[in-house]
N, CA, C and O of each residue as an XYZ file, in Angstrom:
532
protein
N      -2.819     30.643    -12.195
C      -2.666     30.072    -11.081
C      -0.787     30.881    -11.217
O      -0.282     31.113    -12.315
N      -0.321     31.069    -10.355
C       1.375     31.325    -10.257
C       1.778     30.870     -9.406
O       1.296     30.585     -8.309
N       3.020     30.716     -9.969
C       4.298     29.555     -8.837
C       5.266     30.963     -8.375
O       5.630     32.035     -8.858
N       5.385     30.276     -7.285
C       5.913     31.161     -6.289
C       7.857     31.186     -6.733
O       8.421     30.291     -7.361
N       8.358     32.134     -6.327
C       9.751     32.017     -7.306
C      10.153     31.303     -5.888
O       9.543     31.384     -4.822
N      11.807     30.310     -6.288
C      12.064     29.521     -4.824
C      12.811     30.506     -4.218
O      13.328     31.462     -4.797
N      12.861     30.232     -2.937
C      13.159     31.513     -1.661
C      14.932     31.480     -2.425
O      15.515     32.213     -1.626
N      15.592     31.212     -3.069
C      17.013     31.424     -3.582
C      16.652     32.242     -4.873
O      17.523     32.677     -5.626
N      15.540     32.390     -5.041
C      16.272     34.004     -5.972
C      14.960     35.208     -5.197
O      14.640     36.103     -5.979
N      14.483     35.240     -4.263
C      13.727     36.366     -3.680
C      14.898     37.179     -3.175
O      16.060     36.838     -2.952
N      14.397     38.132     -3.075
C      15.535     39.440     -2.701
C      16.489     40.410     -3.159
O      16.479     40.675     -4.361
N      17.188     40.897     -2.520
C      17.939     41.461     -3.794
C      19.159     40.633     -4.166
O      19.610     39.945     -3.251
N      19.772     40.575     -5.337
C      20.673     40.422     -6.164
C      22.185     40.816     -5.436
O      22.554     41.934     -5.076
N      23.011     39.374     -5.334
C      24.334     39.758     -5.264
C      25.267     40.959     -6.213
O      25.072     41.040     -7.425
N      26.137     41.730     -5.609
C      26.616     42.717     -6.541
C      27.707     41.573     -7.076
O      27.931     40.446     -6.636
N      28.233     42.216     -8.067
C      29.450     41.804     -8.814
C      30.577     42.520     -9.167
O      30.552     43.574     -9.803
N      31.482     42.005     -8.795
C      33.148     42.637     -9.157
C      33.595     41.875     -9.566
O      33.418     40.678     -9.342
N      34.606     42.601    -10.595
C      35.334     42.057    -11.559
C      36.818     42.419    -10.496
O      36.998     43.336     -9.694
N      37.718     41.263    -10.911
C      39.267     41.396    -10.130
C      40.069     40.753    -11.421
O      39.689     40.245    -12.475
N      41.076     40.959    -10.963
C      42.266     40.419    -11.426
C      42.956     39.614    -10.888
O      43.293     39.772     -9.715
N      43.401     38.369    -11.737
C      43.492     37.388    -11.055
C      44.791     37.072    -11.720
O      44.931     37.128    -12.942
N      45.955     36.664    -10.695
C      47.632     36.951    -10.856
C      47.758     35.853    -11.676
O      47.154     34.805    -11.445
N      48.762     36.066    -12.956
C      48.416     34.859    -13.852
C      49.146     33.588    -13.503
O      49.091     32.606    -14.244
N      49.935     33.604    -12.202
C      50.086     31.810    -11.860
C      48.968     31.528    -11.277
O      48.978     30.298    -11.222
N      47.785     31.987    -10.698
C      46.742     31.703    -10.337
C      45.810     31.359    -11.040
O      45.029     30.622    -10.438
N      45.576     31.546    -11.939
C      45.261     31.535    -13.689
C      45.677     30.305    -13.733
O      44.879     29.488    -13.273
N      46.971     29.771    -14.260
C      47.615     29.191    -14.814
C      47.060     27.544    -13.695
O      46.598     26.546    -14.248
N      47.192     27.607    -12.644
C      46.579     26.844    -11.871
C      45.269     26.530    -11.775
O      45.027     25.323    -11.808
N      44.159     27.427    -11.641
C      43.025     27.408    -11.710
C      42.460     26.998    -13.253
O      41.296     26.616    -13.373
N      43.337     27.097    -14.396
C      43.042     26.303    -15.495
C      43.422     24.821    -15.696
O      43.108     24.093    -16.637
N      44.126     24.546    -14.668
C      44.601     23.150    -14.504
C      43.825     22.512    -13.605
O      43.891     21.285    -13.533
N      43.107     23.123    -12.910
C      42.493     22.236    -12.073
C      43.015     21.368    -10.873
O      44.205     21.313    -10.563
N      42.113     20.764    -10.295
C      42.399     19.874     -9.553
C      43.582     18.267     -9.851
O      44.446     17.791     -9.115
N      43.134     17.869    -11.115
C      43.382     17.010    -11.335
C      45.263     16.723    -11.658
O      45.951     15.703    -11.687
N      45.507     17.936    -11.820
C      46.930     18.329    -12.195
C      47.242     18.172    -13.455
O      48.448     18.310    -13.660
N      46.344     17.838    -14.760
C      46.505     18.371    -15.766
C      46.924     19.073    -16.320
O      46.964     20.145    -15.717
N      47.524     19.114    -17.740
C      47.633     20.089    -18.553
C      46.579     21.221    -18.410
O      45.390     21.033    -18.151
N      47.073     22.212    -18.580
C      46.324     23.514    -18.510
C      45.237     23.384    -19.917
O      45.706     23.069    -21.011
N      43.700     23.674    -19.731
C      43.252     23.947    -20.327
C      43.270     25.173    -21.471
O      43.373     26.366    -21.187
N      43.138     24.576    -22.948
C      43.276     25.726    -24.025
C      42.392     26.829    -23.819
O      41.212     26.609    -23.544
N      42.852     28.038    -23.926
C      41.807     29.248    -23.239
C      41.299     29.774    -24.849
O      41.912     29.812    -25.916
N      40.002     30.120    -24.497
C      39.192     30.711    -25.085
C      39.648     32.386    -25.754
O      38.930     33.051    -26.501
N      40.641     32.674    -25.381
C      41.208     33.876    -25.518
C      42.245     33.865    -26.894
O      42.964     32.913    -27.199
N      42.139     35.170    -27.648
C      42.772     35.600    -28.403
C      43.683     36.524    -28.797
O      43.640     37.578    -29.432
N      44.944     35.540    -27.995
C      46.067     36.719    -27.623
C      46.530     37.136    -28.826
O      46.996     38.273    -28.749
N      46.590     36.597    -30.045
C      47.406     37.201    -31.109
C      46.678     38.056    -31.746
O      47.006     38.285    -32.911
N      45.557     38.728    -31.206
C      44.507     39.821    -32.509
C      44.222     40.968    -31.100
O      43.788     40.810    -29.959
N      44.633     41.937    -31.748
C      44.390     43.261    -31.540
C      43.385     43.750    -30.619
O      42.544     42.852    -30.590
N      42.900     44.979    -29.608
C      42.093     45.109    -28.884
C      41.025     46.571    -29.847
O      41.199     47.711    -30.278
N      40.210     45.788    -29.772
C      39.202     46.581    -30.690
C      38.324     47.273    -30.118
O      37.527     46.699    -29.375
N      38.220     49.154    -30.384
C      38.103     49.549    -29.729
C      36.212     50.314    -30.899
O      36.179     50.797    -32.031
N      35.204     50.097    -30.041
C      34.112     50.706    -31.218
C      33.282     51.760    -30.021
O      33.222     51.753    -28.792
N      32.767     52.537    -30.986
C      32.123     53.933    -31.103
C      31.597     54.488    -31.985
O      31.747     54.154    -33.160
N      31.052     55.213    -31.692
C      30.279     56.727    -32.556
C      31.861     57.875    -32.573
O      32.432     58.459    -33.494
N      32.125     57.792    -31.096
C      32.486     59.349    -30.669
C      33.984     59.112    -31.083
O      34.606     58.507    -30.210
N      34.713     59.438    -32.194
C      36.181     59.325    -32.465
C      36.995     59.587    -31.089
O      37.756     58.891    -30.416
N      36.427     61.082    -30.959
C      37.186     61.369    -29.865
C      37.295     60.818    -28.528
O      38.327     61.093    -27.915
N      36.053     59.782    -27.720
C      36.030     58.917    -26.889
C      36.618     57.628    -27.329
O      36.709     56.775    -26.446
N      37.035     57.312    -28.520
C      37.901     56.092    -28.996
C      39.000     56.520    -28.294
O      39.547     55.934    -27.360
N      39.389     57.905    -28.949
C      41.106     58.294    -28.885
C      41.773     58.295    -27.582
O      42.962     58.258    -27.266
N      40.000     58.379    -26.488
C      41.089     58.532    -25.183
C      40.977     57.399    -24.298
O      41.606     57.323    -23.243
N      39.825     56.121    -24.909
C      39.575     55.368    -24.410
C      41.052     54.344    -24.796
O      41.644     53.579    -24.034
N      41.291     54.598    -25.950
C      42.737     53.882    -26.821
C      43.949     54.138    -25.747
O      44.594     53.271    -25.157
N      44.105     55.771    -25.640
C      45.223     56.089    -24.900
C      45.579     55.839    -23.071
O      46.615     55.979    -22.420
N      44.261     55.440    -22.717
C      43.981     55.204    -21.198
C      44.607     53.362    -21.013
O      45.381     52.882    -20.185
N      43.748     52.618    -22.356
C      44.719     51.607    -22.341
C      45.479     50.790    -22.685
O      45.707     49.629    -22.348
N      46.153     51.935    -23.886
C      47.655     52.104    -23.736
C      48.531     52.080    -22.980
O      49.496     51.319    -23.051
N      48.255     53.248    -21.797
C      48.549     53.380    -20.279
C      48.223     52.160    -19.429
O      48.995     51.753    -18.561
N      47.539     51.827    -19.592
C      47.721     50.331    -18.717
C      48.060     48.677    -18.762
O      48.518     47.868    -17.956
N      47.448     48.614    -20.538
C      47.583     46.730    -20.960
C      49.106     47.006    -21.121
O      49.660     48.104    -21.180
N      49.639     45.809    -21.177
C      51.054     45.525    -21.504
C      51.746     46.159    -22.841
O      51.035     46.159    -23.846
N      52.930     46.644    -22.940
C      53.296     47.507    -24.023
C      53.661     45.959    -24.933
O      53.963     44.784    -24.724
N      53.392     46.901    -26.024
C      53.000     45.814    -27.519
C      51.873     45.915    -27.813
O      51.622     46.350    -28.937
N      50.670     45.514    -26.826
C      49.693     45.516    -27.098
C      48.971     46.156    -28.287
O      48.806     47.366    -28.133
N      48.417     45.563    -29.637
C      48.040     46.605    -30.619
C      46.508     46.994    -30.257
O      45.868     46.583    -29.288
N      46.007     48.023    -31.424
C      44.670     48.466    -30.965
C      44.407     48.767    -32.454
O      45.233     49.080    -33.311
N      43.296     48.632    -32.555
C      42.110     48.792    -33.989
C      40.749     49.765    -33.437
O      40.137     49.635    -32.376
N      40.520     50.745    -34.511
C      39.484     51.196    -33.888
C      38.082     50.742    -34.792
O      38.287     49.818    -35.579
N      36.588     51.334    -34.757
C      35.853     50.320    -35.419
C      34.872     51.845    -34.984
O      34.852     52.089    -33.777
N      34.187     52.711    -35.796
C      33.066     53.886    -35.971
C      32.210     53.565    -36.310
O      31.293     54.318    -35.982
N      31.702     52.171    -37.271
C      30.801     51.699    -37.707
C      30.412     50.019    -37.519
O      31.116     49.044    -37.780
N      29.195     50.069    -37.037
C      28.650     48.674    -37.111
C      29.141     47.870    -37.835
O      29.124     46.848    -37.149
N      29.730     47.538    -39.105
C      30.065     47.088    -39.551
C      31.581     46.601    -40.060
O      32.033     45.610    -40.634
N      32.110     47.847    -39.530
C      33.479     47.791    -39.012
C      33.642     46.514    -37.349
O      34.222     45.459    -37.090
N      32.989     47.209    -36.845
C      32.699     46.229    -35.574
C      32.478     44.948    -36.205
O      33.527     44.313    -36.308
N      31.593     44.438    -36.601
C      31.167     42.929    -36.990
C      32.288     42.828    -37.923
O      32.129     41.660    -38.280
N      33.363     43.265    -38.597
C      33.844     42.636    -39.804
C      35.146     42.316    -38.868
O      35.769     41.283    -39.112
N      35.681     43.374    -37.549
C      37.111     43.177    -37.062
C      36.734     42.432    -35.750
O      37.508     42.505    -34.795
N      35.991     41.972    -35.692
C      35.710     41.784    -33.780
C      36.448     39.871    -34.115
O      37.378     39.479    -33.410
N      35.976     39.143    -34.992
C      36.312     37.906    -35.057
C      38.070     38.005    -34.619
O      38.625     37.337    -33.747
N      38.642     38.950    -35.433
C      40.377     38.315    -35.461
C      40.689     38.992    -34.181
O      41.892     38.829    -33.974
N      40.145     39.677    -33.232
C      40.597     40.671    -31.533
C      40.369     39.868    -30.731
O      39.676     38.865    -30.902
N      40.912     40.192    -29.759
C      41.623     39.403    -28.663
C      40.141     40.026    -27.714
O      39.325     39.236    -27.240
N      40.014     41.472    -27.574
C      38.913     41.608    -26.846
C      38.446     42.949    -27.353
O      39.244     43.786    -27.775
N      36.596     43.225    -27.289
C      36.318     44.416    -28.043
C      35.856     45.066    -26.987
O      35.113     44.589    -26.130
N      36.482     46.671    -27.045
C      35.493     47.607    -26.315
C      34.860     48.530    -26.572
O      35.244     49.233    -27.506
N      33.381     48.967    -25.686
C      32.690     49.355    -26.436
C      32.718     51.208    -25.489
O      32.536     51.526    -24.314
N      33.021     51.970    -26.684
C      33.154     52.897    -25.718
C      31.654     53.660    -25.846
O      31.805     54.794    -25.391
N      30.771     53.534    -26.131
C      29.285     53.748    -26.347
C      28.744     53.771    -27.834
O      29.386     53.692    -28.881
N      27.086     53.930    -27.589
C      26.769     53.596    -28.760
C      27.455     53.104    -30.101
O      28.658     52.886    -30.244
N      26.695     53.004    -30.830
C      27.176     52.638    -32.289
C      26.197     52.570    -33.484
O      25.356     51.706    -33.234
N      25.929     53.289    -34.979
C      25.253     53.413    -35.581
C      23.587     53.427    -34.927
O      22.647     52.779    -35.387
N      23.550     54.324    -33.779
C      22.190     54.283    -33.019
C      22.203     52.980    -32.251
O      21.398     52.823    -31.333
N      23.072     52.035    -32.574
C      22.318     50.977    -31.646
C      23.480     51.101    -30.122
O      24.703     51.241    -30.136
N      22.330     50.960    -28.637
C      23.163     50.940    -27.944
C      23.835     49.846    -27.778
O      23.717     48.808    -28.429
N      24.736     50.120    -26.676
C      25.606     49.348    -25.878
C      25.619     48.004    -25.891
O      26.365     47.248    -26.515
N      24.493     47.699    -24.951
C      23.638     46.451    -24.775
C      23.592     46.233    -25.588
O      24.535     45.532    -25.956
N      22.863     46.466    -26.324
C      22.392     45.351    -27.641
C      23.422     45.094    -28.371
O      23.176     44.114    -29.074
N      25.049     45.737    -28.643
C      25.915     45.962    -29.120
C      26.415     44.329    -28.715
O      26.649     43.438    -29.532
N      26.488     44.242    -27.434
C      26.951     43.058    -26.331
C      26.362     41.860    -26.251
O      26.872     40.790    -25.917
N      25.007     42.147    -26.650
C      24.060     40.890    -26.747
C      24.428     40.391    -28.401
O      23.976     39.275    -28.656
N      25.041     40.940    -29.330
C      24.708     40.701    -30.679
C      26.192     40.174    -30.421
O      26.321     38.956    -30.549
N      27.458     40.980    -30.041
C      28.234     40.322    -30.193
C      28.743     38.713    -29.016
O      29.780     38.054    -29.088
N      27.930     38.586    -28.352
C      28.282     37.501    -27.504
C      27.316     36.119    -28.197
O      27.548     34.952    -27.882
N      26.249     36.521    -29.154
C      25.337     35.493    -30.009
C      26.214     35.286    -31.018
O      26.208     34.066    -31.183
N      27.049     35.833    -31.875
C      28.130     35.845    -32.576
C      29.268     35.524    -32.087
O      29.985     34.882    -32.855
N      29.532     35.669    -31.436
C      31.121     35.255    -31.154
C      31.709     34.923    -29.666
O      32.703     35.389    -29.108
N      30.681     33.881    -29.178
C      30.643     33.049    -27.742
C      31.990     33.518    -26.585
O      32.131     33.941    -25.438
N      32.692     33.166    -27.614
C      34.115     33.308    -26.680
C      34.997     34.775    -26.821
O      36.069     34.950    -26.242
N      34.632     35.343    -27.311
C      35.056     36.730    -27.292
C      34.529     37.873    -26.303
O      33.388     38.316    -26.174
N      35.911     38.268    -25.538
C      35.561     38.653    -24.279
C      35.384     40.120    -24.841
O      36.242     40.702    -25.503
N      33.931     40.729    -24.421
C      33.730     42.463    -24.514
C      32.970     43.447    -23.424
O      31.834     43.538    -22.958
N      33.751     43.871    -23.335
C      33.262     45.257    -22.402
C      32.736     46.294    -22.542
O      33.400     46.948    -23.346
N      31.691     46.955    -22.120
C      31.473     48.330    -22.296
C      31.691     49.004    -21.226
O      31.658     48.646    -20.048
N      31.940     50.106    -21.745
C      32.271     51.142    -20.956
C      30.770     51.906    -20.347
O      30.713     52.467    -19.252
N      29.999     51.825    -20.987
C      28.537     52.829    -20.766
C      27.864     51.991    -19.827
O      27.889     50.769    -19.970
N      27.230     52.569    -18.825
C      26.345     51.637    -17.612
C      25.136     51.448    -18.490
O      24.763     52.136    -19.440
N      24.593     50.335    -17.951
C      23.724     49.688    -18.583
C      22.451     50.872    -18.011
O      22.510     51.721    -17.121
N      21.328     50.486    -18.957
C      20.256     51.590    -19.069
C      19.689     50.837    -17.316
O      19.979     49.872    -16.608
N      18.940     51.776    -17.297
C      17.924     51.513    -15.926
C      16.219     50.893    -16.596
O      15.376     51.456    -17.295
N      16.244     50.325    -16.342
C      14.563     50.031    -16.666
C      13.531     50.696    -16.098
O      13.344     50.896    -14.897
N      12.798     51.064    -17.120
C      11.538     51.956    -16.747
C      11.269     52.152    -15.733
O      12.224     51.772    -15.056
N      10.047     52.776    -14.727
C       9.529     52.407    -13.328
C       8.371     52.502    -13.997
O       7.305     52.299    -13.416
C-alpha cells in the first residue's frame, strides 16, 4: 500500500535565493514583535573565516575575493586537510568550502560540520552533485 504525497509536496520545489539583510533590519528581526532585547546570535564574530579545500591556489583565490568583499579587519585561516578543518572549525566564525578535502565531497563536509557544529555557518562554493538519472 502506498500513501500519496500531500498536495503541498507535489510539484517543483520552490527556488531559494540568498540575500543580504541590512544590519538594522537584522536587529529588528532578532528583537521580534515583543519589543524585547535582541536574542543572542549563534554567530561567532570573534573567530576567523576558515577557507578549506585541497587546492591551495583555489583557497588563495577565495581568500582574496573574500578580503575584497568582507569588512576590513576580518581575519582568515586556511585548511588543506580534513583534520585541520575539524580542528579549526569550532573557533571559526564562518567556514567556506572551496572544494573537496581529502577526497571527501563538499556536500559530505557540509553534513559533517552541520552535525558537529549546528550553529556554525558553512558555505560550499561547489555546486551540489546532480542525482544519477
